[in-house]
C-alpha positions in Angstrom: -129.3 -47.9 83.9 -126.3 -48.8 81.8 -126.1 -48.3 78.1 -125.0 -51.1 75.9 -122.1 -50.2 73.6 -123.3 -48.9 70.3 -122.8 -51.2 67.4 -121.8 -49.4 64.2 -124.4 -49.3 61.5 -122.1 -51.0 59.0 -121.5 -53.9 61.3 -125.2 -54.2 62.1 -126.4 -54.3 58.5 -123.6 -55.5 56.2 -125.9 -57.2 53.7 -128.2 -54.2 53.4 -125.2 -51.9 52.8 -123.8 -54.2 50.2 -127.1 -54.4 48.4 -127.5 -50.6 48.4 -124.1 -50.2 46.8 -124.0 -53.2 44.5 -127.7 -53.2 43.5 -127.6 -50.3 41.1 -124.4 -51.5 39.5 -125.8 -55.0 39.0 -129.0 -53.6 37.5 -126.9 -51.7 35.0 -124.8 -54.7 34.2 -127.8 -56.9 33.6 -129.8 -54.4 31.6 -127.4 -52.2 29.7 -123.8 -53.4 29.7 -122.0 -55.2 27.0 -122.5 -59.0 27.0 -118.8 -59.6 27.9 -119.1 -57.5 31.0 -122.2 -59.5 32.0 -120.4 -62.8 31.3 -117.3 -61.7 33.4 -119.6 -60.6 36.2 -121.4 -64.0 36.2 -118.0 -65.8 36.2 -116.8 -63.7 39.2 -120.1 -64.2 41.1 -120.0 -68.0 40.2 -116.4 -68.3 41.5 -117.3 -66.6 44.8 -120.4 -68.8 45.1 -118.5 -72.0 44.3 -115.7 -71.0 46.8 -118.3 -70.6 49.5 -120.1 -73.8 48.6 -116.9 -75.9 48.6 -115.7 -74.2 51.8 -118.8 -75.6 53.5 -117.7 -79.1 52.4 -114.2 -78.5 53.7 -115.6 -77.5 57.1 -117.4 -80.9 57.2 -114.0 -82.5 56.7 -113.9 -83.3 53.0 -110.8 -82.6 51.0 -111.8 -80.5 48.0 -109.5 -78.8 45.5 -111.2 -75.4 45.4 -108.9 -73.8 42.9 -109.2 -76.7 40.5 -113.0 -76.7 40.8 -113.2 -72.9 40.1 -110.9 -73.4 37.1 -113.1 -76.2 35.7 -116.2 -74.1 36.4 -114.8 -71.3 34.2 -114.4 -73.9 31.5 -118.1 -74.8 31.9 -119.0 -71.1 31.6 -116.7 -70.7 28.6 -118.6 -73.5 26.9 -121.8 -71.4 27.2 -120.1 -68.3 25.8 -117.7 -69.6 23.1 -119.3 -71.2 20.0 -116.3 -73.5 19.4 -116.9 -75.3 22.7 -120.0 -77.2 23.6 -121.7 -77.5 26.9 -121.2 -81.2 26.7 -117.4 -80.6 26.6 -117.6 -78.5 29.7 -119.5 -81.3 31.5 -117.1 -83.9 30.2 -114.1 -81.9 31.5 -115.7 -81.6 34.9 -116.4 -85.3 35.0 -112.9 -86.1 33.9 -110.6 -83.6 35.6 -112.0 -83.4 39.2 -112.3 -87.2 39.8 -108.8 -87.7 38.2 -107.3 -85.3 40.7 -108.5 -87.7 43.5 -107.3 -90.8 41.6 -103.8 -89.4 41.4 -103.7 -88.2 45.0 -102.6 -90.2 48.0 -106.1 -90.2 49.7 -108.0 -93.4 50.5 -110.9 -94.4 48.4 -113.4 -94.0 51.3 -112.4 -90.3 51.6 -112.1 -89.7 47.9 -115.5 -90.8 46.7 -117.7 -88.4 48.8 -115.2 -85.6 48.3 -115.1 -86.1 44.6 -118.9 -86.2 44.4 -119.3 -83.0 46.3 -116.7 -81.3 44.2 -118.2 -82.5 40.8 -121.8 -81.7 41.7 -121.0 -78.3 43.2 -118.9 -77.3 40.1 -121.6 -78.5 37.7 -124.4 -76.9 39.7 -122.8 -73.4 39.8 -121.3 -73.6 36.3 -124.6 -74.7 34.7 -126.6 -72.1 36.6 -124.2 -69.3 35.6 -124.1 -70.5 32.0 -127.8 -70.7 31.8 -128.0 -67.0 33.0 -125.5 -66.1 30.3 -127.5 -67.8 27.6 -130.7 -66.4 28.9 -129.4 -62.8 28.7 -127.3 -63.1 25.5 -129.3 -65.3 23.2 -132.8 -63.7 23.4 -133.8 -60.2 22.3 -135.6 -59.8 25.6 -132.8 -61.4 27.5 -132.1 -58.7 30.1 -135.8 -58.5 30.9 -136.0 -62.3 31.3 -133.0 -62.2 33.8 -134.8 -59.4 35.7 -137.9 -61.4 35.8 -136.1 -64.5 37.0 -134.4 -62.6 39.8 -137.7 -61.0 40.8 -139.4 -64.3 40.9 -136.6 -66.0 42.9 
């Protein structure tokens, strides 16, 4: 009988290892860290999630400006954090900047419309979700518990 080559534990269970290491850190960030650290963590996770989301669109053949979308998503998140900005301004910037990048490019209209729609909707989806988490934690006395409850339910 031949033995199959052993697959290292880390390669076999990468998500489990990541959750064991990152889980306690994220629990501390949600429950006990300063609000700005939580906000920065949400921005980082949002940027990674948006990059993955838009990369799927690129694999399907759509031309999507990932760096621009991440930058605009940060503006949407900032609108939830900073009192001088409004959430409506973040949405307006998204609806203005991303389609404008397609208008000023050399792409055809048939390619630009679906690509622009994917980019705008993905940016708003991730940005509004992250901003809602920020507001949920920072604006309520029981905010960290509400975020824990939301993550538990999801």
